[in-house]
A tleap script that builds the chain and sets N, CA, C and O, in Angstrom:
source leaprc.protein.ff14SB
mol = sequence {
  NMET PHE GLN PRO ASN GLN ARG VAL LYS VAL
  ASP LEU SER ASN MET THR ILE GLN GLY VAL
  SER PHE SER GLN ASN VAL ARG GLU ALA LEU
  GLY THR ILE VAL HIE GLN THR SER ALA ASP
  PRO PRO VAL TYR VAL VAL GLU LEU LEU PHE
  SER PHE LYS GLY ILE LYS ARG VAL GLU VAL
  PRO GLU ASP ARG ILE ARG PRO CMET
}
set mol.1.N position { 3.051 -10.493 22.386 }
set mol.1.CA position { 3.126 -10.944 23.846 }
set mol.1.C position { 2.891 -9.774 24.723 }
set mol.1.O position { 3.497 -8.721 24.521 }
set mol.2.N position { 2.048 -9.907 25.678 }
set mol.2.CA position { 1.661 -8.892 26.635 }
set mol.2.C position { 2.333 -9.092 27.972 }
set mol.2.O position { 2.641 -10.212 28.381 }
set mol.3.N position { 2.550 -7.990 28.633 }
set mol.3.CA position { 3.263 -7.990 29.913 }
set mol.3.C position { 2.318 -7.656 31.023 }
set mol.3.O position { 1.339 -6.941 30.810 }
set mol.4.N position { 2.595 -8.175 32.250 }
set mol.4.CA position { 1.738 -7.742 33.412 }
set mol.4.C position { 1.761 -6.270 33.556 }
set mol.4.O position { 2.735 -5.570 33.277 }
set mol.5.N position { 0.548 -5.817 34.039 }
set mol.5.CA position { 0.304 -4.404 34.166 }
set mol.5.C position { 0.197 -3.598 32.999 }
set mol.5.O position { 0.136 -2.376 33.136 }
set mol.6.N position { 0.161 -4.196 31.694 }
set mol.6.CA position { -0.060 -3.596 30.551 }
set mol.6.C position { -1.579 -3.269 30.373 }
set mol.6.O position { -2.446 -4.100 30.640 }
set mol.7.N position { -1.849 -2.037 29.915 }
set mol.7.CA position { -3.272 -1.518 29.758 }
set mol.7.C position { -3.676 -2.154 28.192 }
set mol.7.O position { -2.907 -2.078 27.234 }
set mol.8.N position { -4.846 -2.703 28.148 }
set mol.8.CA position { -5.306 -3.334 26.996 }
set mol.8.C position { -6.825 -3.098 26.738 }
set mol.8.O position { -7.573 -2.727 27.642 }
set mol.9.N position { -7.236 -3.326 25.489 }
set mol.9.CA position { -8.683 -3.394 25.206 }
set mol.9.C position { -8.915 -4.935 24.883 }
set mol.9.O position { -8.109 -5.628 24.262 }
set mol.10.N position { -10.154 -5.376 25.403 }
set mol.10.CA position { -10.382 -6.768 25.356 }
set mol.10.C position { -11.795 -6.854 24.597 }
set mol.10.O position { -12.742 -6.147 24.941 }
set mol.11.N position { -11.865 -7.764 23.550 }
set mol.11.CA position { -13.088 -8.094 22.852 }
set mol.11.C position { -13.793 -9.237 23.547 }
set mol.11.O position { -13.378 -10.381 23.361 }
set mol.12.N position { -14.791 -9.016 24.305 }
set mol.12.CA position { -15.538 -10.086 25.027 }
set mol.12.C position { -16.868 -10.400 24.284 }
set mol.12.O position { -17.729 -11.102 24.815 }
set mol.13.N position { -17.007 -9.895 23.118 }
set mol.13.CA position { -18.180 -10.125 22.368 }
set mol.13.C position { -18.433 -11.632 22.051 }
set mol.13.O position { -17.569 -12.386 21.603 }
set mol.14.N position { -19.717 -11.979 22.337 }
set mol.14.CA position { -20.111 -13.430 22.163 }
set mol.14.C position { -19.438 -14.506 23.060 }
set mol.14.O position { -19.490 -15.698 22.759 }
set mol.15.N position { -18.824 -14.063 24.136 }
set mol.15.CA position { -18.140 -14.981 24.971 }
set mol.15.C position { -19.108 -15.216 26.259 }
set mol.15.O position { -19.950 -14.395 26.623 }
set mol.16.N position { -18.872 -16.386 26.850 }
set mol.16.CA position { -19.590 -16.736 28.088 }
set mol.16.C position { -18.491 -17.046 29.130 }
set mol.16.O position { -17.731 -18.003 28.980 }
set mol.17.N position { -18.428 -16.214 30.187 }
set mol.17.CA position { -17.426 -16.339 31.178 }
set mol.17.C position { -18.134 -16.339 32.596 }
set mol.17.O position { -18.836 -15.423 33.024 }
set mol.18.N position { -17.830 -17.525 33.254 }
set mol.18.CA position { -18.415 -17.774 34.587 }
set mol.18.C position { -19.941 -17.591 34.481 }
set mol.18.O position { -20.524 -16.896 35.313 }
set mol.19.N position { -20.568 -18.167 33.530 }
set mol.19.CA position { -22.009 -18.136 33.346 }
set mol.19.C position { -22.542 -16.870 32.855 }
set mol.19.O position { -23.761 -16.742 32.745 }
set mol.20.N position { -21.803 -15.991 32.571 }
set mol.20.CA position { -22.236 -14.538 32.004 }
set mol.20.C position { -22.046 -14.521 30.528 }
set mol.20.O position { -20.909 -14.690 30.088 }
set mol.21.N position { -23.090 -14.327 29.685 }
set mol.21.CA position { -22.928 -14.133 28.299 }
set mol.21.C position { -22.733 -12.717 27.931 }
set mol.21.O position { -23.554 -11.877 28.298 }
set mol.22.N position { -21.712 -12.403 27.240 }
set mol.22.CA position { -21.490 -11.067 26.880 }
set mol.22.C position { -22.056 -10.781 25.432 }
set mol.22.O position { -21.765 -11.553 24.519 }
set mol.23.N position { -22.820 -9.738 25.222 }
set mol.23.CA position { -23.350 -9.475 23.991 }
set mol.23.C position { -22.236 -9.092 22.885 }
set mol.23.O position { -21.049 -8.920 23.159 }
set mol.24.N position { -22.758 -8.991 21.686 }
set mol.24.CA position { -21.888 -8.672 20.586 }
set mol.24.C position { -21.279 -7.273 20.737 }
set mol.24.O position { -20.257 -6.972 20.119 }
set mol.25.N position { -21.895 -6.434 21.543 }
set mol.25.CA position { -21.444 -5.031 21.681 }
set mol.25.C position { -20.235 -4.824 22.573 }
set mol.25.O position { -19.644 -3.744 22.581 }
set mol.26.N position { -19.882 -5.799 23.288 }
set mol.26.CA position { -18.751 -5.647 24.224 }
set mol.26.C position { -17.413 -5.908 23.448 }
set mol.26.O position { -16.779 -6.947 23.635 }
set mol.27.N position { -17.048 -5.049 22.672 }
set mol.27.CA position { -15.863 -5.188 21.810 }
set mol.27.C position { -14.558 -4.478 22.418 }
set mol.27.O position { -13.435 -4.820 22.049 }
set mol.28.N position { -14.761 -3.507 23.336 }
set mol.28.CA position { -13.659 -2.692 23.826 }
set mol.28.C position { -13.626 -2.531 25.303 }
set mol.28.O position { -13.557 -1.420 25.828 }
set mol.29.N position { -13.675 -3.610 25.950 }
set mol.29.CA position { -13.587 -3.537 27.460 }
set mol.29.C position { -12.139 -3.126 27.866 }
set mol.29.O position { -11.156 -3.669 27.362 }
set mol.30.N position { -12.067 -2.258 28.691 }
set mol.30.CA position { -10.728 -1.724 29.137 }
set mol.30.C position { -10.176 -2.585 30.307 }
set mol.30.O position { -10.944 -2.886 31.220 }
set mol.31.N position { -8.959 -2.971 30.324 }
set mol.31.CA position { -8.321 -3.750 31.435 }
set mol.31.C position { -6.955 -3.670 31.431 }
set mol.31.O position { -6.320 -2.949 30.661 }
set mol.32.N position { -6.400 -4.506 32.403 }
set mol.32.CA position { -4.955 -4.503 32.603 }
set mol.32.C position { -4.525 -6.034 32.616 }
set mol.32.O position { -5.209 -6.866 33.213 }
set mol.33.N position { -3.447 -6.347 31.982 }
set mol.33.CA position { -2.993 -7.834 31.997 }
set mol.33.C position { -2.533 -8.157 33.383 }
set mol.33.O position { -1.756 -7.405 33.972 }
set mol.34.N position { -2.986 -9.242 33.910 }
set mol.34.CA position { -2.509 -9.704 35.219 }
set mol.34.C position { -1.408 -10.712 35.021 }
set mol.34.O position { -0.348 -10.560 35.628 }
set mol.35.N position { -1.593 -11.743 34.202 }
set mol.35.CA position { -0.560 -12.725 33.960 }
set mol.35.C position { -1.018 -13.647 32.723 }
set mol.35.O position { -2.188 -13.677 32.340 }
set mol.36.N position { -0.043 -14.352 32.169 }
set mol.36.CA position { -0.352 -15.268 31.057 }
set mol.36.C position { -0.639 -16.654 31.723 }
set mol.36.O position { 0.059 -17.058 32.652 }
set mol.37.N position { -1.619 -17.321 31.252 }
set mol.37.CA position { -1.962 -18.639 31.902 }
set mol.37.C position { -1.582 -19.815 30.892 }
set mol.37.O position { -1.419 -20.965 31.300 }
set mol.38.N position { -1.463 -19.491 29.673 }
set mol.38.CA position { -1.182 -20.572 28.769 }
set mol.38.C position { -0.190 -19.902 27.530 }
set mol.38.O position { -0.327 -18.745 27.132 }
set mol.39.N position { 0.652 -20.694 27.098 }
set mol.39.CA position { 1.497 -20.279 25.948 }
set mol.39.C position { 1.063 -20.792 24.616 }
set mol.39.O position { 1.232 -20.090 23.619 }
set mol.40.N position { 0.514 -21.971 24.537 }
set mol.40.CA position { -0.008 -22.432 23.278 }
set mol.40.C position { -1.344 -23.028 23.407 }
set mol.40.O position { -1.392 -24.175 23.853 }
set mol.41.N position { -2.431 -22.438 23.089 }
set mol.41.CA position { -2.404 -20.978 22.527 }
set mol.41.C position { -2.224 -19.965 23.641 }
set mol.41.O position { -2.505 -20.297 24.792 }
set mol.42.N position { -1.785 -18.782 23.376 }
set mol.42.CA position { -1.576 -17.784 24.368 }
set mol.42.C position { -2.935 -17.322 24.931 }
set mol.42.O position { -3.885 -16.974 24.230 }
set mol.43.N position { -2.919 -17.358 26.263 }
set mol.43.CA position { -4.256 -16.920 26.952 }
set mol.43.C position { -3.718 -16.073 28.204 }
set mol.43.O position { -2.700 -16.363 28.832 }
set mol.44.N position { -4.509 -15.043 28.454 }
set mol.44.CA position { -4.077 -14.172 29.574 }
set mol.44.C position { -5.147 -13.906 30.476 }
set mol.44.O position { -6.303 -14.000 30.064 }
set mol.45.N position { -4.888 -13.560 31.755 }
set mol.45.CA position { -5.992 -13.148 32.738 }
set mol.45.C position { -5.906 -11.646 32.625 }
set mol.45.O position { -4.835 -11.041 32.663 }
set mol.46.N position { -7.046 -11.093 32.490 }
set mol.46.CA position { -7.091 -9.504 32.402 }
set mol.46.C position { -8.037 -9.083 33.481 }
set mol.46.O position { -9.137 -9.627 33.581 }
set mol.47.N position { -7.644 -8.122 34.302 }
set mol.47.CA position { -8.560 -7.420 35.204 }
set mol.47.C position { -9.263 -6.221 34.598 }
set mol.47.O position { -8.602 -5.243 34.249 }
set mol.48.N position { -10.488 -6.260 34.471 }
set mol.48.CA position { -11.287 -5.327 33.825 }
set mol.48.C position { -11.403 -4.014 34.588 }
set mol.48.O position { -11.371 -4.020 35.819 }
set mol.49.N position { -11.534 -2.900 33.897 }
set mol.49.CA position { -11.637 -1.647 34.604 }
set mol.49.C position { -12.982 -1.584 35.247 }
set mol.49.O position { -13.084 -1.149 36.395 }
set mol.50.N position { -14.007 -1.989 34.578 }
set mol.50.CA position { -15.349 -2.021 35.057 }
set mol.50.C position { -15.851 -3.449 35.236 }
set mol.50.O position { -15.594 -4.334 34.420 }
set mol.51.N position { -16.575 -3.638 36.333 }
set mol.51.CA position { -17.111 -4.950 36.503 }
set mol.51.C position { -18.376 -5.250 35.695 }
set mol.51.O position { -19.312 -4.449 35.709 }
set mol.52.N position { -18.427 -6.428 34.965 }
set mol.52.CA position { -19.603 -6.709 34.188 }
set mol.52.C position { -20.318 -7.862 34.987 }
set mol.52.O position { -19.841 -8.993 35.085 }
set mol.53.N position { -21.466 -7.479 35.526 }
set mol.53.CA position { -22.428 -8.395 36.304 }
set mol.53.C position { -21.544 -9.168 37.369 }
set mol.53.O position { -21.706 -10.374 37.552 }
set mol.54.N position { -20.716 -8.514 37.982 }
set mol.54.CA position { -19.794 -9.022 39.135 }
set mol.54.C position { -18.567 -9.673 38.714 }
set mol.54.O position { -17.795 -10.133 39.556 }
set mol.55.N position { -18.313 -9.752 37.352 }
set mol.55.CA position { -17.154 -10.235 36.936 }
set mol.55.C position { -15.966 -9.169 36.715 }
set mol.55.O position { -16.162 -8.183 36.005 }
set mol.56.N position { -14.818 -9.380 37.299 }
set mol.56.CA position { -13.816 -8.341 37.405 }
set mol.56.C position { -12.515 -8.806 36.601 }
set mol.56.O position { -11.769 -8.023 36.015 }
set mol.57.N position { -12.352 -10.170 36.655 }
set mol.57.CA position { -11.165 -10.729 36.031 }
set mol.57.C position { -11.701 -11.895 34.954 }
set mol.57.O position { -12.573 -12.714 35.244 }
set mol.58.N position { -11.136 -11.835 33.876 }
set mol.58.CA position { -11.462 -12.688 32.819 }
set mol.58.C position { -10.264 -13.403 32.160 }
set mol.58.O position { -9.200 -12.785 32.135 }
set mol.59.N position { -10.324 -14.642 31.623 }
set mol.59.CA position { -9.292 -15.337 30.946 }
set mol.59.C position { -9.703 -15.193 29.497 }
set mol.59.O position { -10.779 -15.599 29.057 }
set mol.60.N position { -8.697 -14.541 28.736 }
set mol.60.CA position { -8.958 -14.237 27.356 }
set mol.60.C position { -7.804 -14.687 26.445 }
set mol.60.O position { -6.619 -14.504 26.724 }
set mol.61.N position { -8.297 -15.351 25.221 }
set mol.61.CA position { -7.140 -15.674 24.322 }
set mol.61.C position { -6.571 -14.317 23.667 }
set mol.61.O position { -7.235 -13.291 23.517 }
set mol.62.N position { -5.290 -14.487 23.322 }
set mol.62.CA position { -4.516 -13.337 22.890 }
set mol.62.C position { -5.066 -12.579 21.679 }
set mol.62.O position { -4.873 -11.375 21.513 }
set mol.63.N position { -5.793 -13.391 20.807 }
set mol.63.CA position { -6.323 -12.766 19.647 }
set mol.63.C position { -7.576 -11.837 19.934 }
set mol.63.O position { -8.083 -11.160 19.040 }
set mol.64.N position { -8.002 -11.848 21.125 }
set mol.64.CA position { -9.136 -10.933 21.549 }
set mol.64.C position { -8.571 -9.688 22.277 }
set mol.64.O position { -9.350 -8.816 22.661 }
set mol.65.N position { -7.234 -9.583 22.476 }
set mol.65.CA position { -6.669 -8.496 23.198 }
set mol.65.C position { -5.825 -7.578 22.178 }
set mol.65.O position { -5.158 -8.012 21.239 }
set mol.66.N position { -5.980 -6.229 22.539 }
set mol.66.CA position { -5.306 -5.256 21.760 }
set mol.66.C position { -4.614 -4.328 22.676 }
set mol.66.O position { -5.198 -3.941 23.688 }
set mol.67.N position { -3.376 -3.930 22.390 }
set mol.67.CA position { -2.753 -2.847 23.351 }
set mol.67.C position { -3.452 -1.470 23.165 }
set mol.67.O position { -4.101 -1.196 22.155 }
set mol.68.N position { -3.280 -0.659 24.172 }
set mol.68.CA position { -3.902 0.635 24.158 }
set mol.68.C position { -2.830 1.618 23.755 }
set mol.68.O position { -3.095 2.817 23.662 }
savepdb mol mol.pdb
quit
């Protein structure tokens, strides 16, 4: 379980978020947990350190998040 403001690495490879498709190379995007949006399955909103094509916040399943 991740906590708000926790720094993490996010695997965005092969995901499509807000119409943007992330390549298989985006495996370690740095970010900060904002909050949890679902408990089953666990999903979190993560604010990315760098914007990808205008996307700064992403909703990601817990299995794609690793602590730093």
